[in-house]
Structure formats: structure tokens, C-alpha cells
C-alpha positions in Angstrom: 16.7 11.1 -30.3 15.4 7.9 -28.5 12.8 8.8 -25.7 12.8 6.2 -23.2 9.6 6.0 -20.3 9.6 3.6 -17.8 7.9 2.4 -14.8 7.8 0.1 -12.4 5.5 -2.3 -10.3 6.4 -3.7 -6.9 5.6 -7.0 -5.1 6.2 -5.8 -1.9 7.7 -2.1 -0.5 8.0 -3.5 3.4 11.2 -2.4 5.2 11.7 0.1 2.3 13.2 -2.9 0.3 11.1 -2.9 -3.1 10.9 -6.2 -5.0 10.3 -5.3 -8.2 7.5 -7.4 -10.5 7.4 -5.2 -13.7 9.1 -2.7 -15.7 7.2 -1.4 -18.2 8.8 0.9 -21.2 7.9 3.0 -24.3 10.6 4.4 -26.5 9.8 7.0 -28.6 11.5 9.2 -31.1 11.5 13.5 -30.7 7.8 13.1 -32.0 6.7 10.4 -29.9 5.9 8.0 -32.2 6.2 4.7 -30.3 9.4 2.6 -32.0 9.4 -0.3 -29.4 7.3 -1.0 -25.7 6.8 -4.0 -23.8 7.0 -4.7 -20.1 8.7 -7.3 -18.5 7.0 -9.2 -15.8 9.6 -10.4 -13.3 9.4 -12.7 -10.9 9.9 -11.0 -7.1 12.0 -13.8 -6.0 10.0 -13.9 -3.0 8.2 -16.0 -0.6 4.3 -16.3 -0.4 4.4 -14.7 3.2 6.8 -11.3 1.7 4.4 -10.7 -0.6 2.1 -7.1 0.1 -1.8 -8.8 -0.5 -3.1 -5.3 0.0 -1.0 -4.5 -3.5 -2.0 -7.8 -5.1 -5.5 -7.5 -4.5 -6.2 -3.8 -5.2 -3.1 -2.2 -7.2 -1.4 -5.2 -9.6 -3.2 -6.0 -12.6 -2.0 -10.1 -12.6 -1.8 -12.7 -10.4 0.6 -13.6 -7.7 1.5 -16.9 -10.3 1.7 -15.1 -13.1 4.8 -13.1 -11.8 6.3 -16.1 -10.2 6.7 -18.5 -13.3 8.9 -15.7 -15.1 12.4 -15.2 -14.5 14.1 -12.7 -11.6 15.4 -9.6 -12.1 19.1 -10.7 -12.7 17.6 -12.4 -16.1 16.2 -9.1 -17.3 19.0 -6.8 -16.1 21.0 -6.8 -19.3 17.7 -5.8 -21.3 16.8 -3.4 -18.9 20.5 -1.8 -18.8 20.5 -1.8 -22.9 17.3 0.3 -23.1 18.6 2.9 -20.6 21.9 2.8 -22.0 20.5 3.3 -25.7 18.2 6.2 -24.7 19.3 10.2 -25.2 16.4 10.9 -22.2 15.0 8.8 -19.8 11.6 10.0 -18.0 9.3 8.9 -16.2 6.5 9.9 -13.2 7.8 10.0 -9.8 10.9 8.3 -11.2 13.3 8.9 -8.2 11.6 6.2 -6.0 11.6 4.0 -9.1 15.6 4.4 -9.9 15.9 3.6 -5.6 14.1 0.1 -6.6 16.4 -0.7 -9.3 19.4 0.3 -7.0 17.8 -2.1 -4.7 17.4 -5.1 -7.0 20.9 -4.9 -8.2 22.5 -4.8 -4.9 20.1 -7.7 -4.0 21.5 -9.6 -7.6 25.2 -8.2 -7.1 24.7 -6.2 -10.4 26.3 -3.2 -11.2 24.8 0.1 -10.4 22.6 1.4 -13.2 23.9 4.9 -13.7 21.8 7.2 -15.6 20.1 10.9 -15.7 16.3 11.3 -15.6 13.9 13.7 -15.6 10.5 13.6 -14.0 7.5 14.6 -15.7 6.0 14.9 -12.5 8.3 17.9 -11.8 7.4 19.5 -15.4 3.8 19.3 -14.4 4.5 21.3 -11.2 6.2 24.0 -13.1 3.4 24.1 -15.7 0.6 24.3 -13.6 2.4 26.4 -10.7 1.9 24.0 -8.2 3.5 22.3 -5.3 1.5 19.6 -4.9 2.1 16.1 -6.4 -0.3 15.1 -9.3 -0.8 11.1 -10.2 -1.0 10.4 -13.8 -4.4 9.9 -13.8 -5.3 13.4 -12.9 -2.6 14.9 -15.0 -4.2 13.1 -18.4 -7.7 14.3 -17.2 -6.4 18.3 -16.6 -5.3 17.8 -20.6 -8.9 15.9 -21.2 -6.9 13.2 -22.0 -7.9 9.6 -22.2 -5.0 7.2 -21.8 -5.0 3.1 -21.8 -7.2 2.0 -19.1 -4.6 -0.8 -17.4 -3.6 1.5 -14.3 -1.3 0.2 -12.7 0.0 -1.6 -15.3 3.7 -0.8 -15.9 3.4 -0.5 -19.5 0.4 1.5 -19.6 1.6 3.6 -16.8 4.8 4.6 -19.0 2.3 4.9 -22.0 0.3 7.6 -20.2 3.4 9.2 -18.7 4.3 9.8 -22.4 1.2 11.2 -23.5 0.9 13.5 -20.8 4.3 15.0 -21.4 3.5 15.1 -25.3 0.3 17.1 -24.4 2.6 19.8 -22.2 4.7 20.4 -24.9 2.0 21.0 -27.4 0.1 23.2 -25.2 3.6 25.3 -24.4 5.0 24.9 -28.3 8.2 23.8 -27.2 10.4 20.7 -27.4 11.4 18.4 -25.1 14.8 20.0 -24.7 13.7 23.3 -24.2 11.2 22.1 -21.3 14.2 20.1 -19.8 16.1 24.0 -20.2 13.4 25.8 -18.5 13.0 23.1 -15.5 16.7 22.4 -14.7 15.5 20.6 -11.2 13.2 18.3 -13.0 16.6 16.6 -13.6 17.8 14.0 -11.9 20.9 11.2 -11.3 21.3 7.8 -10.1 25.0 7.1 -9.6 26.3 4.4 -7.6 23.5 2.9 -6.5 22.4 6.4 -5.1 19.6 8.4 -6.5 20.9 12.2 -5.9 17.6 13.8 -5.2 17.0 10.9 -2.4 20.2 11.7 -0.9 19.8 15.4 -0.8 16.5 14.7 0.6 18.1 12.5 3.8 21.0 14.9 4.3 18.3 17.8 4.2 16.0 16.2 6.8 19.1 15.1 8.7 20.3 18.2 9.4 16.9 19.8 10.3 17.1 17.1 12.9 20.1 18.0 14.4 19.6 22.0 14.0 16.8 21.3 17.1 19.4 19.5 19.2 21.7 21.9 19.9 19.9 22.7 23.3 20.5 19.6 25.5 17.3 20.3 27.5 14.3 17.6 27.0 10.8 19.0 27.3 8.5 16.3 26.4 5.8 18.2 24.5 8.3 20.4 22.4 9.5 19.5 19.3 12.5 17.9 20.4 10.1 16.0 23.2 8.3 14.7 19.9 10.8 13.5 17.6 12.0 11.7 21.2 8.6 9.7 20.7 8.9 9.1 16.7 12.6 7.9 17.5 11.1 5.8 20.3 8.5 4.3 17.7 11.1 3.7 15.3 14.7 2.9 16.6 16.2 -0.6 15.6 19.4 -2.5 16.4 22.4 -0.7 14.6 25.0 -3.1 16.0 25.6 -6.6 16.3 25.6 -7.2 20.6 25.1 -9.9 22.6 21.2 -9.8 23.3 22.3 -9.0 27.3 19.3 -6.8 28.4 16.6 -9.3 26.4 13.4 -8.3 26.8 13.7 -5.5 29.7 12.5 -2.2 29.7 14.3 0.4 31.7 13.3 4.1 32.5 15.4 6.7 33.7 14.6 9.5 36.4 12.7 13.0 35.2 16.3 14.3 37.0 18.2 13.1 34.3 15.5 12.9 31.5 15.2 16.9 31.1 19.3 17.6 31.0 20.7 14.9 28.7 18.6 14.9 25.6 21.4 14.1 23.5 22.7 11.0 25.8 18.9 9.9 26.2 18.8 9.3 22.6 21.7 7.4 22.9 20.6 5.3 25.7 17.7 4.4 23.7 20.1 3.2 20.7 22.2 1.4 22.9 19.2 -0.5 25.2 18.0 -1.2 21.5 21.3 -2.6 20.7 21.5 -4.9 23.7 17.7 -6.2 22.9 15.9 -4.1 25.6 13.9 -0.6 25.2 13.3 2.3 26.9 10.0 3.5 28.3 8.8 7.3 29.7 6.1 5.9 31.9 8.4 4.4 34.7 5.2 2.9 36.4 5.4 0.3 33.6 9.1 -0.1 33.6 11.0 -3.2 34.4 14.3 -1.2 35.6 14.0 1.9 37.0 17.2 4.1 37.1 18.0 6.8 39.9 19.4 9.9 39.3 20.3 12.5 42.0 20.7 16.3 41.3 20.5 19.0 44.1 18.6 22.1 44.8 20.3 25.4 45.8 20.0 24.7 48.8 21.9 21.5 48.5 18.7 19.3 49.2 17.6 16.4 46.4 15.6 17.5 44.0 12.3 15.7 44.0 11.6 13.0 40.8 7.8 12.5 40.0 8.8 9.7 38.2 10.0 8.3 41.3 7.1 8.9 43.2 4.9 7.0 40.3 7.6 4.1 40.2 7.3 3.6 44.2 3.1 3.9 44.0 3.4 0.8 41.5 5.8 -1.4 43.5 3.2 -0.5 46.6 0.6 -1.9 44.4 2.3 -5.0 43.4 4.2 -4.5 40.4 7.7 -5.8 40.1 10.1 -3.0 39.6 13.8 -3.2 40.4 15.4 0.3 41.3 18.8 1.2 40.9 21.3 3.9 40.4 22.9 5.4 37.4 26.3 4.1 38.2 25.0 0.7 37.9 23.0 1.4 34.7 26.4 2.6 33.3 27.9 -1.0 34.3 25.1 -2.6 32.6 25.3 -0.9 29.4 29.2 -0.8 29.3 30.1 2.8 29.5 30.9 5.4 32.0 29.1 8.5 32.2 31.8 10.1 30.4 32.1 8.0 27.5 28.3 8.7 27.4 28.5 12.1 27.2 31.0 12.1 23.9 29.3 9.5 22.0 28.1 11.6 18.5 24.8 12.3 17.9 22.4 9.2 17.5 21.5 8.6 13.8 17.9 9.0 12.8 17.9 7.2 9.9 15.4 4.9 11.0 13.1 7.8 10.7 14.0 7.9 6.8 12.5 4.4 6.3 9.1 4.2 4.0 7.7 2.5 6.6 8.7 4.4 9.2 6.0 5.0 12.1 5.0 8.7 12.3 2.1 9.5 14.5 2.5 13.3 15.1 1.6 15.5 12.3 4.1 18.2 13.3 6.9 15.7 13.1 5.9 15.0 9.7 6.3 18.9 8.9 9.7 18.6 10.1 10.1 16.2 7.7 9.0 18.0 5.1 8.7 21.7 6.2 5.9 23.8 4.1 8.5 26.6 3.5 10.5 24.2 1.4 7.5 24.0 -0.8 7.3 27.5 -1.6 10.5 27.9 -3.1 10.6 27.3 -7.3 11.2 23.6 -8.6 13.5 25.0 -10.8 15.2 27.6 -8.0 14.1 30.9 -9.7 11.9 33.5 -9.3 9.5 32.3 -12.1 8.1 29.0 -13.2 6.6 27.7 -16.6 3.2 28.8 -15.6 4.2 32.5 -15.3 6.2 32.6 -18.6 3.1 31.0 -20.1 0.1 32.1 -18.3 -1.9 32.8 -21.1 -1.6 29.6 -22.8 -2.4 27.7 -19.3 -5.6 29.8 -18.7 -8.3 27.2 -17.8 -5.7 24.1 -17.9 
């Protein structure tokens, strides 16, 4: 039985688009005797300005020119594919992220998806140690009092050290790799047709969480929905190819509309982004203020606090154009009924790796703590429960 351990290093991951510069691997037999090992040093095929220079200075073990003089990912694809195809079991540490990076590079170079099943050693360790926390390769080695290869963040050394930690885990438990896999089914993951199963499941779960809080169409600034809207404002990006007819302008709409049209407001934010404009909540700083009349029970017009601040700003010399909601709808090319009928806005911009998440409560919404309380393998017992007497002191 051939076991393949692999690890990647990236020249950059900016914009959620990783560019691979190392593919390190170790092939062993079932007894963890090394059959083959190596490191493909890869030219990421990017401009100098695209390199993540923090990564270059603090993580990568080679100079930029050492990568740039090598062949690009296209050249190494066949060898990588052969390694994966010829392995009986593929393993790594946080391997779903590396599988995602392989998908991106395959797409970038017009190559077929590298479809394979793999197992995350980090998740094995979570079960072993009865923890929900992610643990680095270095810290797992320390927990077993192992001295691994010292070149941390060299992809080949990281792959080798991942092999060492799995070997130590199995020796401690007196299990084979196949027995451990059977005990920890959720360590199993799959990459198929450029999609990593665990990442896609997580994305859909997060999206469902967002959508569950949007059933009520009211908007309260300091509620979960209010914080979500702020994060959306920070991260929204144009989604459609449109003429930038409103380029450079900022808009704000009466609080009388905002407080009862949350779904529509999210779509307005996206539409404005598509048209080159942006939405601001602070009306006194906007270029265009949109009025929207609503009425009290006695028939009087309900006052708008934002309108008051706009008037004060205009009186102080600020240039703000005031228009009606109908005029605004004409500018964005929709009727009010069409706006009401738009589907839920996409929150994909919040799932990007470089998304700006300023509010910790939104981070908790993205990764709810109660999800982490569930056993990694979805059963009530963990490896730590089954082998607790062996693991005391580990």
C-alpha cells in the first residue's frame, strides 16, 4: 500500500486565488518506510508586484528568483497527477485548502481537475486529542516529543513531518491507518470536478445561516442583520458587467425605507456596486440622498432623522443632491415592484479568504461555536474516549 503525503506553499493567496510555488511530497509504504520524496519548485507565473512579500520574507525558504527560474505548474501537472493517481491513500495537514489551490491552478492553466479522495491528519489529531481546535504540524510534533525536519514551511519537510505525526499517532493507539480511517470517517474528504467537498459543504452551511436571519425584512442597525449589512458593505464587489453609469457617486436612502426593506437594501447595495457607485449609511457624507415618505396613523408624514442630518450638512456647505425614491429607481433601471421581487442577494463576497470581517460577532455567525461541539466523526464517542487510558499525558 502506497501512502502519499503532500503539502503546498504559495507565492500569494491574495483575492482568494492561490498561486502555488512548491509541491512537496513523501511516498511511504504502510509501515511508513519512505519510498520516494521530493519537492517540485514551481514558477508561480506572476508579476513581481503580485508576490505576497510578507510570505516571501517570513514563510518561504527560498528566494523569489529560485522559484522564477523553474517551470510553471503546467509542466509539473503530469507528475503531480501521477503521484496522486498511484497512491492508495492521500494524506496531508489541512489538505482541503491545498486541494482548493490545486483546483485554482488547474483552472488557470486549462487542465483537467485532479479528482481524488484524501484524509486530513489534522482532523485525526482532533479526534485523538479530544479537541475542536486546529493544531499546527509543529505543535502536534511537540505533543509527541518528536523532532521533525527543521525546515518549517518547506513543502517537502512539512509533508515529511505530517507523516511523522500520523505514524506516532498510530503507534500510540496501536492502530493501522485503515483502522484509524474507519474510526474517523469525517477526516475523509474529496476533490471532484474542481470542488472540494468539505469546503463546498461549509460554504452552503454558512449561506444557510445568513439566509435564516433574513426572513424578517426589518433593519435594526445594532442587530445581527445590521452587523451583517456592515460586513456586506465592506466586501461587496461588482457581480455583473454593467456600464458604470453612476461611477464615483455615493447614495443614502431615508431611514423610513431602510428600516422596513432590509432585503431590498442589500440588493440596492449590490446594484450600486455593479454601476460603480456605493451605498453609505451616514447620510451627511453622501453625494445623493434619496427621500422616501411614510405616514403615521394620523396621516402625518413620518419624520426622517437622516433627512435632518442631510439638511444640516447642506446648510454647512456640503453638496448633496436630494431626489425622490422614484427618481432613484429610474437611475438604477428598476420599478419598485421589480426591486421587491429580486432574489436574495449573494453573500459570496463574504466567503473570500481575504474578506474584511471587522465584527467578531459576525465571525461567530460564520463559524458558530455550537457546530464545533459536535464530534468530528458525528458520533457521540471520539478516539480520545475510546483510548483515553493510552492518551493520558499526551
